[in-house]
N, CA, C, O and the ligand as a Tripos MOL2 file, in Angstrom:
@<TRIPOS>MOLECULE
protein
  241   239    61     0     0
PROTEIN
NO_CHARGES

@<TRIPOS>ATOM
      1 N         -64.3330   29.0530  -16.9870 N.3       1 MET1
      2 CA        -63.0020   28.4130  -16.8910 C.3       1 MET1
      3 C         -61.9690   29.4050  -16.5660 C.2       1 MET1
      4 O         -61.9570   30.4260  -17.2530 O.2       1 MET1
      5 N         -61.1440   29.2800  -15.6780 N.am      2 ARG2
      6 CA        -60.1660   30.2930  -15.4770 C.3       2 ARG2
      7 C         -58.5880   29.6770  -15.6790 C.2       2 ARG2
      8 O         -58.1700   28.6510  -15.1430 O.2       2 ARG2
      9 N         -57.9100   30.4690  -16.4880 N.am      3 ILE3
     10 CA        -56.6120   30.1220  -16.7650 C.3       3 ILE3
     11 C         -55.5680   30.8540  -15.9820 C.2       3 ILE3
     12 O         -55.6950   32.0740  -15.8780 O.2       3 ILE3
     13 N         -54.5710   30.2690  -15.4300 N.am      4 CYS4
     14 CA        -53.4730   30.9250  -14.8050 C.3       4 CYS4
     15 C         -52.7420   31.8290  -15.6040 C.2       4 CYS4
     16 O         -52.3380   31.4610  -16.7070 O.2       4 CYS4
     17 N         -52.5400   32.8710  -15.2190 N.am      5 ALA5
     18 CA        -51.6730   33.8420  -16.1530 C.3       5 ALA5
     19 C         -50.4400   33.6420  -16.0480 C.2       5 ALA5
     20 O         -49.6930   34.1630  -16.8770 O.2       5 ALA5
     21 N         -49.9190   32.8440  -15.0120 N.am      6 ARG6
     22 CA        -48.3540   32.4970  -14.8010 C.3       6 ARG6
     23 C         -47.9380   31.2150  -15.2940 C.2       6 ARG6
     24 O         -46.8980   31.1550  -15.9510 O.2       6 ARG6
     25 N         -48.6130   30.1790  -15.0640 N.am      7 CYS7
     26 CA        -48.1580   28.9660  -15.6590 C.3       7 CYS7
     27 C         -49.0430   28.4590  -16.8520 C.2       7 CYS7
     28 O         -48.7150   27.4840  -17.5280 O.2       7 CYS7
     29 N         -50.2070   29.1980  -17.0690 N.am      8 ASP8
     30 CA        -50.8550   29.1640  -18.3030 C.3       8 ASP8
     31 C         -51.8130   27.6870  -18.3290 C.2       8 ASP8
     32 O         -52.1480   27.1390  -19.3800 O.2       8 ASP8
     33 N         -52.1190   27.2500  -17.1360 N.am      9 ARG9
     34 CA        -52.8520   26.0570  -16.8920 C.3       9 ARG9
     35 C         -54.2750   26.3220  -16.1730 C.2       9 ARG9
     36 O         -54.4750   27.2550  -15.3950 O.2       9 ARG9
     37 N         -55.1170   25.4720  -16.5080 N.am     10 GLN10
     38 CA        -56.4200   25.8870  -15.9460 C.3      10 GLN10
     39 C         -56.3440   25.5790  -14.4910 C.2      10 GLN10
     40 O         -55.6870   24.6560  -14.0090 O.2      10 GLN10
     41 N         -57.1490   26.5210  -13.7660 N.am     11 ILE11
     42 CA        -57.2560   26.6350  -12.3130 C.3      11 ILE11
     43 C         -58.6230   25.7160  -12.0830 C.2      11 ILE11
     44 O         -59.7290   25.9860  -12.5510 O.2      11 ILE11
     45 N         -58.3200   24.6640  -11.3230 N.am     12 GLN12
     46 CA        -59.3160   23.7810  -10.9010 C.3      12 GLN12
     47 C         -60.1960   24.5200   -9.7780 C.2      12 GLN12
     48 O         -59.8710   25.5230   -9.1420 O.2      12 GLN12
     49 N         -61.4210   23.7640   -9.6860 N.am     13 GLY13
     50 CA        -62.3660   24.4910   -8.7480 C.3      13 GLY13
     51 C         -62.0130   24.5270   -7.2550 C.2      13 GLY13
     52 O         -62.4190   25.3610   -6.4450 O.2      13 GLY13
     53 N         -61.1790   23.4750   -7.0140 N.am     14 HIS14
     54 CA        -60.7160   23.3760   -5.6420 C.3      14 HIS14
     55 C         -59.4390   24.1840   -5.3920 C.2      14 HIS14
     56 O         -59.0730   24.3550   -4.2290 O.2      14 HIS14
     57 N         -58.7730   24.6650   -6.3640 N.am     15 GLU15
     58 CA        -57.4230   25.3350   -6.1850 C.3      15 GLU15
     59 C         -57.7910   26.7180   -5.8190 C.2      15 GLU15
     60 O         -58.7940   27.2630   -6.2790 O.2      15 GLU15
     61 N         -56.8020   27.4090   -4.8130 N.am     16 ALA16
     62 CA        -57.0570   28.6820   -4.6270 C.3      16 ALA16
     63 C         -56.3430   29.7270   -5.6480 C.2      16 ALA16
     64 O         -55.2240   29.5380   -6.1250 O.2      16 ALA16
     65 N         -57.1060   30.7790   -5.8930 N.am     17 TYR17
     66 CA        -56.5360   31.5730   -6.9240 C.3      17 TYR17
     67 C         -56.7550   32.9240   -6.3260 C.2      17 TYR17
     68 O         -57.4100   33.1620   -5.3110 O.2      17 TYR17
     69 N         -56.0250   33.9100   -7.2000 N.am     18 GLU18
     70 CA        -56.2380   35.4820   -6.9930 C.3      18 GLU18
     71 C         -56.5100   36.1500   -8.2240 C.2      18 GLU18
     72 O         -56.0610   35.7250   -9.2880 O.2      18 GLU18
     73 N         -57.2220   37.1760   -8.1420 N.am     19 GLU19
     74 CA        -57.4990   37.8590   -9.1880 C.3      19 GLU19
     75 C         -56.8120   39.1010   -9.3180 C.2      19 GLU19
     76 O         -56.5320   39.7700   -8.3230 O.2      19 GLU19
     77 N         -56.4890   39.4940  -10.6030 N.am     20 GLN20
     78 CA        -55.5340   40.7320  -10.7940 C.3      20 GLN20
     79 C         -56.4830   41.5300  -11.9670 C.2      20 GLN20
     80 O         -56.9350   40.9410  -12.9490 O.2      20 GLN20
     81 N         -56.6570   42.6730  -11.7450 N.am     21 HIS21
     82 CA        -57.6780   43.5340  -12.4740 C.3      21 HIS21
     83 C         -56.6910   44.3350  -13.3290 C.2      21 HIS21
     84 O         -55.8200   45.0100  -12.7820 O.2      21 HIS21
     85 N         -56.7970   44.2800  -14.5050 N.am     22 TRP22
     86 CA        -56.1850   45.1430  -15.3920 C.3      22 TRP22
     87 C         -57.2290   46.3000  -16.0390 C.2      22 TRP22
     88 O         -58.1490   45.9890  -16.7960 O.2      22 TRP22
     89 N         -56.9680   47.5480  -15.6620 N.am     23 PRO23
     90 CA        -57.7270   48.5760  -16.0400 C.3      23 PRO23
     91 C         -57.4320   48.7870  -17.6830 C.2      23 PRO23
     92 O         -56.3540   48.6210  -18.2550 O.2      23 PRO23
     93 N         -58.5570   49.1530  -18.1970 N.am     24 SER24
     94 CA        -58.3950   49.4270  -19.7120 C.3      24 SER24
     95 C         -58.8840   50.9630  -19.9680 C.2      24 SER24
     96 O         -59.7810   51.5360  -19.3500 O.2      24 SER24
     97 N         -58.2020   51.4190  -20.8680 N.am     25 MET25
     98 CA        -58.6440   52.7860  -21.1990 C.3      25 MET25
     99 C         -60.2270   52.9120  -21.7240 C.2      25 MET25
    100 O         -61.0220   53.7670  -21.3320 O.2      25 MET25
    101 N         -60.4620   52.0060  -22.5650 N.am     26 SER26
    102 CA        -61.8990   51.8190  -22.9490 C.3      26 SER26
    103 C         -62.2570   50.5870  -22.6990 C.2      26 SER26
    104 O         -61.5360   49.6440  -23.0220 O.2      26 SER26
    105 N         -63.4470   50.4280  -22.0770 N.am     27 GLY27
    106 CA        -63.9690   49.2220  -21.8110 C.3      27 GLY27
    107 C         -63.8790   48.7910  -20.3360 C.2      27 GLY27
    108 O         -63.2540   49.5530  -19.5980 O.2      27 GLY27
    109 N         -64.3530   47.8040  -19.8610 N.am     28 PRO28
    110 CA        -64.4960   47.3320  -18.4520 C.3      28 PRO28
    111 C         -62.8820   46.7400  -18.0410 C.2      28 PRO28
    112 O         -62.6630   46.3070  -16.9090 O.2      28 PRO28
    113 N         -62.0140   46.7760  -18.8990 N.am     29 GLY29
    114 CA        -60.9670   46.0780  -18.4780 C.3      29 GLY29
    115 C         -60.5960   44.5110  -18.5620 C.2      29 GLY29
    116 O         -61.3620   43.7590  -19.1640 O.2      29 GLY29
    117 N         -59.6970   44.1360  -18.1010 N.am     30 ARG30
    118 CA        -59.6140   42.6630  -18.0530 C.3      30 ARG30
    119 C         -59.3170   42.0220  -16.5580 C.2      30 ARG30
    120 O         -58.8770   42.7000  -15.6290 O.2      30 ARG30
    121 N         -59.5600   40.9110  -16.4860 N.am     31 VAL31
    122 CA        -59.2150   40.2290  -15.1270 C.3      31 VAL31
    123 C         -58.4380   38.9840  -15.5240 C.2      31 VAL31
    124 O         -58.8250   38.1340  -16.3250 O.2      31 VAL31
    125 N         -57.1640   38.9930  -14.7810 N.am     32 ALA32
    126 CA        -56.3640   37.7960  -14.9200 C.3      32 ALA32
    127 C         -56.3830   36.9290  -13.5990 C.2      32 ALA32
    128 O         -56.4730   37.4330  -12.4790 O.2      32 ALA32
    129 N         -56.2920   35.6070  -13.8380 N.am     33 TYR33
    130 CA        -56.2640   34.8770  -12.6250 C.3      33 TYR33
    131 C         -54.8820   34.1640  -12.4150 C.2      33 TYR33
    132 O         -54.1860   33.8140  -13.3670 O.2      33 TYR33
    133 N         -54.5850   34.0020  -11.2970 N.am     34 ARG34
    134 CA        -53.2940   33.3660  -10.9360 C.3      34 ARG34
    135 C         -53.5440   32.1570   -9.7730 C.2      34 ARG34
    136 O         -54.4870   32.2420   -8.9860 O.2      34 ARG34
    137 N         -52.8680   31.3490   -9.7590 N.am     35 HIS35
    138 CA        -52.9040   30.4400   -8.5840 C.3      35 HIS35
    139 C         -52.2800   31.0870   -7.4580 C.2      35 HIS35
    140 O         -51.2740   31.7940   -7.5130 O.2      35 HIS35
    141 N         -52.9610   30.7900   -6.4180 N.am     36 ALA36
    142 CA        -52.6360   31.4350   -5.0340 C.3      36 ALA36
    143 C         -51.4200   31.0200   -4.4960 C.2      36 ALA36
    144 O         -50.7570   31.7110   -3.7220 O.2      36 ALA36
    145 N         -51.0340   29.6310   -4.9810 N.am     37 VAL37
    146 CA        -49.7380   29.0600   -4.5490 C.3      37 VAL37
    147 C         -48.6890   29.4860   -5.6120 C.2      37 VAL37
    148 O         -48.9590   30.0210   -6.6870 O.2      37 VAL37
    149 N         -47.5250   29.1880   -5.1790 N.am     38 ASP38
    150 CA        -46.4780   29.6710   -6.3270 C.3      38 ASP38
    151 C         -46.3710   28.4430   -7.2050 C.2      38 ASP38
    152 O         -45.7860   27.4050   -6.8960 O.2      38 ASP38
    153 N         -46.9880   28.6820   -8.3010 N.am     39 CYS39
    154 CA        -47.0970   27.7230   -9.2610 C.3      39 CYS39
    155 C         -45.8170   27.7840  -10.2950 C.2      39 CYS39
    156 O         -45.0950   28.7770  -10.3830 O.2      39 CYS39
    157 N         -45.6610   26.7330  -10.9670 N.am     40 GLN40
    158 CA        -44.5590   26.7980  -11.9890 C.3      40 GLN40
    159 C         -44.7890   27.5620  -13.1150 C.2      40 GLN40
    160 O         -45.6710   27.3260  -13.9400 O.2      40 GLN40
    161 N         -43.8570   28.6430  -13.1620 N.am     41 ARG41
    162 CA        -43.9590   29.5370  -14.1750 C.3      41 ARG41
    163 C         -43.5350   28.9920  -15.5430 C.2      41 ARG41
    164 O         -42.4530   28.4210  -15.6780 O.2      41 ARG41
    165 N         -44.4010   29.1730  -16.5690 N.am     42 ARG42
    166 CA        -43.9610   28.5360  -17.8420 C.3      42 ARG42
    167 C         -42.7190   29.1320  -18.4670 C.2      42 ARG42
    168 O         -42.6020   30.3570  -18.4850 O.2      42 ARG42
    169 N         -41.6940   28.2770  -19.0300 N.am     43 PRO43
    170 CA        -40.4920   28.8760  -19.3830 C.3      43 PRO43
    171 C         -40.6750   29.8050  -20.5170 C.2      43 PRO43
    172 O         -41.6500   29.6900  -21.2590 O.2      43 PRO43
    173 N         -39.7570   30.7440  -20.6880 N.am     44 PRO44
    174 CA        -39.8800   31.7500  -21.6810 C.3      44 PRO44
    175 C         -39.5770   31.2830  -23.0360 C.2      44 PRO44
    176 O         -38.7300   30.3950  -23.1340 O.2      44 PRO44
    177 N         -40.0770   31.6910  -23.9890 N.am     45 PRO45
    178 CA        -39.8210   31.0690  -25.3560 C.3      45 PRO45
    179 C         -38.4110   31.3500  -25.7760 C.2      45 PRO45
    180 O         -37.8960   32.4680  -25.7980 O.2      45 PRO45
    181 N         -37.7950   30.1250  -26.1360 N.am     46 THR46
    182 CA        -36.4170   30.3290  -26.7200 C.3      46 THR46
    183 C         -36.1190   31.2240  -27.7550 C.2      46 THR46
    184 O         -36.7360   31.1050  -28.8130 O.2      46 THR46
    185 N         -35.2630   32.1130  -27.6250 N.am     47 GLN47
    186 CA        -35.0070   33.1070  -28.5990 C.3      47 GLN47
    187 C         -33.6460   32.8830  -29.2810 C.2      47 GLN47
    188 O         -32.6160   32.8770  -28.6080 O.2      47 GLN47
    189 N         -33.6360   32.6960  -30.6260 N.am     48 THR48
    190 CA        -32.4350   32.4980  -31.3860 C.3      48 THR48
    191 C         -31.5660   33.8340  -31.4720 C.2      48 THR48
    192 O         -32.0580   34.9460  -31.6630 O.2      48 THR48
    193 N         -30.3970   33.6070  -31.3290 N.am     49 ALA49
    194 CA        -29.4930   34.7400  -31.2800 C.3      49 ALA49
    195 C         -29.5170   35.4090  -32.8780 C.2      49 ALA49
    196 O         -29.3600   34.7660  -33.9160 O.2      49 ALA49
    197 N         -29.7290   36.6920  -32.7740 N.am     50 PRO50
    198 CA        -29.7260   37.2020  -34.1610 C.3      50 PRO50
    199 C         -28.5150   36.9620  -35.0030 C.2      50 PRO50
    200 O         -27.4160   37.0510  -34.4560 O.2      50 PRO50
    201 N         -28.5890   36.6810  -36.2120 N.am     51 THR51
    202 CA        -27.4660   36.5900  -37.0900 C.3      51 THR51
    203 C         -26.6160   37.7840  -37.2030 C.2      51 THR51
    204 O         -27.0910   38.8740  -37.5220 O.2      51 THR51
    205 N         -25.3040   37.5960  -36.9360 N.am     52 GLN52
    206 CA        -24.5670   38.8800  -37.0600 C.3      52 GLN52
    207 C         -23.9310   38.8980  -38.4960 C.2      52 GLN52
    208 O         -23.2970   37.9390  -38.9370 O.2      52 GLN52
    209 N         -24.1340   39.9750  -39.1400 N.am     53 TYR53
    210 CA        -23.5440   40.0680  -40.5810 C.3      53 TYR53
    211 C         -22.0750   40.5170  -40.5580 C.2      53 TYR53
    212 O         -21.6830   41.4800  -39.8990 O.2      53 TYR53
    213 N         -21.3710   39.8190  -41.2530 N.am     54 ARG54
    214 CA        -20.0610   40.1540  -41.1720 C.3      54 ARG54
    215 C         -19.6100   41.0220  -42.5460 C.2      54 ARG54
    216 O         -20.1940   40.8310  -43.6130 O.2      54 ARG54
    217 N         -18.7950   41.7430  -42.4470 N.am     55 GLY55
    218 CA        -18.4640   42.5200  -43.6500 C.3      55 GLY55
    219 C         -18.1360   41.6370  -44.9450 C.2      55 GLY55
    220 O         -17.5150   40.5740  -44.9550 O.2      55 GLY55
    221 N         -18.6780   42.2990  -46.0090 N.am     56 TYR56
    222 CA        -18.4260   41.6180  -47.3240 C.3      56 TYR56
    223 C         -16.8180   41.8800  -47.7740 C.2      56 TYR56
    224 O         -16.4980   42.9090  -48.3690 O.2      56 TYR56
    225 N         -16.0580   41.0560  -47.4970 N.am     57 GLY57
    226 CA        -14.6780   41.2050  -47.8090 C.3      57 GLY57
    227 C         -13.8590   42.2460  -47.1140 C.2      57 GLY57
    228 O         -14.4340   42.9050  -46.2470 O.2      57 GLY57
    229 N         -12.7110   42.4680  -47.3450 N.am     58 ARG58
    230 CA        -11.8720   43.3280  -46.7390 C.3      58 ARG58
    231 C         -11.5340   44.5040  -47.6740 C.2      58 ARG58
    232 O         -11.4680   44.2610  -48.8790 O.2      58 ARG58
    233 N         -11.3260   45.6800  -47.2600 N.am     59 ALA59
    234 CA        -10.7850   46.7260  -48.0690 C.3      59 ALA59
    235 C          -9.0830   46.4640  -48.0900 C.2      59 ALA59
    236 O          -8.4160   46.1230  -47.1130 O.2      59 ALA59
    237 N          -8.6850   46.6630  -49.1650 N.am     60 GLY60
    238 CA         -7.3010   46.6650  -49.4260 C.3      60 GLY60
    239 C          -6.9540   45.2570  -50.0550 C.2      60 GLY60
    240 O          -5.7960   44.9940  -50.3800 O.2      60 GLY60
    241 ZN        -50.6560   28.7030  -12.0590 Zn       61 ZN61
@<TRIPOS>BOND
     1     1     2 1
     2     2     3 1
     3     3     4 2
     4     3     5 am
     5     5     6 1
     6     6     7 1
     7     7     8 2
     8     7     9 am
     9     9    10 1
    10    10    11 1
    11    11    12 2
    12    11    13 am
    13    13    14 1
    14    14    15 1
    15    15    16 2
    16    15    17 am
    17    17    18 1
    18    18    19 1
    19    19    20 2
    20    19    21 am
    21    21    22 1
    22    22    23 1
    23    23    24 2
    24    23    25 am
    25    25    26 1
    26    26    27 1
    27    27    28 2
    28    27    29 am
    29    29    30 1
    30    30    31 1
    31    31    32 2
    32    31    33 am
    33    33    34 1
    34    34    35 1
    35    35    36 2
    36    35    37 am
    37    37    38 1
    38    38    39 1
    39    39    40 2
    40    39    41 am
    41    41    42 1
    42    42    43 1
    43    43    44 2
    44    43    45 am
    45    45    46 1
    46    46    47 1
    47    47    48 2
    48    47    49 am
    49    49    50 1
    50    50    51 1
    51    51    52 2
    52    51    53 am
    53    53    54 1
    54    54    55 1
    55    55    56 2
    56    55    57 am
    57    57    58 1
    58    58    59 1
    59    59    60 2
    60    59    61 am
    61    61    62 1
    62    62    63 1
    63    63    64 2
    64    63    65 am
    65    65    66 1
    66    66    67 1
    67    67    68 2
    68    67    69 am
    69    69    70 1
    70    70    71 1
    71    71    72 2
    72    71    73 am
    73    73    74 1
    74    74    75 1
    75    75    76 2
    76    75    77 am
    77    77    78 1
    78    78    79 1
    79    79    80 2
    80    79    81 am
    81    81    82 1
    82    82    83 1
    83    83    84 2
    84    83    85 am
    85    85    86 1
    86    86    87 1
    87    87    88 2
    88    87    89 am
    89    89    90 1
    90    90    91 1
    91    91    92 2
    92    91    93 am
    93    93    94 1
    94    94    95 1
    95    95    96 2
    96    95    97 am
    97    97    98 1
    98    98    99 1
    99    99   100 2
   100    99   101 am
   101   101   102 1
   102   102   103 1
   103   103   104 2
   104   103   105 am
   105   105   106 1
   106   106   107 1
   107   107   108 2
   108   107   109 am
   109   109   110 1
   110   110   111 1
   111   111   112 2
   112   111   113 am
   113   113   114 1
   114   114   115 1
   115   115   116 2
   116   115   117 am
   117   117   118 1
   118   118   119 1
   119   119   120 2
   120   119   121 am
   121   121   122 1
   122   122   123 1
   123   123   124 2
   124   123   125 am
   125   125   126 1
   126   126   127 1
   127   127   128 2
   128   127   129 am
   129   129   130 1
   130   130   131 1
   131   131   132 2
   132   131   133 am
   133   133   134 1
   134   134   135 1
   135   135   136 2
   136   135   137 am
   137   137   138 1
   138   138   139 1
   139   139   140 2
   140   139   141 am
   141   141   142 1
   142   142   143 1
   143   143   144 2
   144   143   145 am
   145   145   146 1
   146   146   147 1
   147   147   148 2
   148   147   149 am
   149   149   150 1
   150   150   151 1
   151   151   152 2
   152   151   153 am
   153   153   154 1
   154   154   155 1
   155   155   156 2
   156   155   157 am
   157   157   158 1
   158   158   159 1
   159   159   160 2
   160   159   161 am
   161   161   162 1
   162   162   163 1
   163   163   164 2
   164   163   165 am
   165   165   166 1
   166   166   167 1
   167   167   168 2
   168   167   169 am
   169   169   170 1
   170   170   171 1
   171   171   172 2
   172   171   173 am
   173   173   174 1
   174   174   175 1
   175   175   176 2
   176   175   177 am
   177   177   178 1
   178   178   179 1
   179   179   180 2
   180   179   181 am
   181   181   182 1
   182   182   183 1
   183   183   184 2
   184   183   185 am
   185   185   186 1
   186   186   187 1
   187   187   188 2
   188   187   189 am
   189   189   190 1
   190   190   191 1
   191   191   192 2
   192   191   193 am
   193   193   194 1
   194   194   195 1
   195   195   196 2
   196   195   197 am
   197   197   198 1
   198   198   199 1
   199   199   200 2
   200   199   201 am
   201   201   202 1
   202   202   203 1
   203   203   204 2
   204   203   205 am
   205   205   206 1
   206   206   207 1
   207   207   208 2
   208   207   209 am
   209   209   210 1
   210   210   211 1
   211   211   212 2
   212   211   213 am
   213   213   214 1
   214   214   215 1
   215   215   216 2
   216   215   217 am
   217   217   218 1
   218   218   219 1
   219   219   220 2
   220   219   221 am
   221   221   222 1
   222   222   223 1
   223   223   224 2
   224   223   225 am
   225   225   226 1
   226   226   227 1
   227   227   228 2
   228   227   229 am
   229   229   230 1
   230   230   231 1
   231   231   232 2
   232   231   233 am
   233   233   234 1
   234   234   235 1
   235   235   236 2
   236   235   237 am
   237   237   238 1
   238   238   239 1
   239   239   240 2
@<TRIPOS>SUBSTRUCTURE
     1 MET1         2 RESIDUE 1 A MET
     2 ARG2         6 RESIDUE 1 A ARG
     3 ILE3        10 RESIDUE 1 A ILE
     4 CYS4        14 RESIDUE 1 A CYS
     5 ALA5        18 RESIDUE 1 A ALA
     6 ARG6        22 RESIDUE 1 A ARG
     7 CYS7        26 RESIDUE 1 A CYS
     8 ASP8        30 RESIDUE 1 A ASP
     9 ARG9        34 RESIDUE 1 A ARG
    10 GLN10       38 RESIDUE 1 A GLN
    11 ILE11       42 RESIDUE 1 A ILE
    12 GLN12       46 RESIDUE 1 A GLN
    13 GLY13       50 RESIDUE 1 A GLY
    14 HIS14       54 RESIDUE 1 A HIS
    15 GLU15       58 RESIDUE 1 A GLU
    16 ALA16       62 RESIDUE 1 A ALA
    17 TYR17       66 RESIDUE 1 A TYR
    18 GLU18       70 RESIDUE 1 A GLU
    19 GLU19       74 RESIDUE 1 A GLU
    20 GLN20       78 RESIDUE 1 A GLN
    21 HIS21       82 RESIDUE 1 A HIS
    22 TRP22       86 RESIDUE 1 A TRP
    23 PRO23       90 RESIDUE 1 A PRO
    24 SER24       94 RESIDUE 1 A SER
    25 MET25       98 RESIDUE 1 A MET
    26 SER26      102 RESIDUE 1 A SER
    27 GLY27      106 RESIDUE 1 A GLY
    28 PRO28      110 RESIDUE 1 A PRO
    29 GLY29      114 RESIDUE 1 A GLY
    30 ARG30      118 RESIDUE 1 A ARG
    31 VAL31      122 RESIDUE 1 A VAL
    32 ALA32      126 RESIDUE 1 A ALA
    33 TYR33      130 RESIDUE 1 A TYR
    34 ARG34      134 RESIDUE 1 A ARG
    35 HIS35      138 RESIDUE 1 A HIS
    36 ALA36      142 RESIDUE 1 A ALA
    37 VAL37      146 RESIDUE 1 A VAL
    38 ASP38      150 RESIDUE 1 A ASP
    39 CYS39      154 RESIDUE 1 A CYS
    40 GLN40      158 RESIDUE 1 A GLN
    41 ARG41      162 RESIDUE 1 A ARG
    42 ARG42      166 RESIDUE 1 A ARG
    43 PRO43      170 RESIDUE 1 A PRO
    44 PRO44      174 RESIDUE 1 A PRO
    45 PRO45      178 RESIDUE 1 A PRO
    46 THR46      182 RESIDUE 1 A THR
    47 GLN47      186 RESIDUE 1 A GLN
    48 THR48      190 RESIDUE 1 A THR
    49 ALA49      194 RESIDUE 1 A ALA
    50 PRO50      198 RESIDUE 1 A PRO
    51 THR51      202 RESIDUE 1 A THR
    52 GLN52      206 RESIDUE 1 A GLN
    53 TYR53      210 RESIDUE 1 A TYR
    54 ARG54      214 RESIDUE 1 A ARG
    55 GLY55      218 RESIDUE 1 A GLY
    56 TYR56      222 RESIDUE 1 A TYR
    57 GLY57      226 RESIDUE 1 A GLY
    58 ARG58      230 RESIDUE 1 A ARG
    59 ALA59      234 RESIDUE 1 A ALA
    60 GLY60      238 RESIDUE 1 A GLY
    61 ZN61       241 GROUP 0 **** ****
């Protein structure tokens, strides 16, 4: 089973795909698959804005 690295969905047997080889320092490396068509990229995870600390009281 091949999973598209872009949209994170399974690539069906009839769908065209392309391989991307990622060389690894140790080992045979990894192979990533992608749809050959411009598939929908999964949305990035929503990131909450970091809480901004305000000063404790004011001098004076
Ligand atoms: Zn895809």
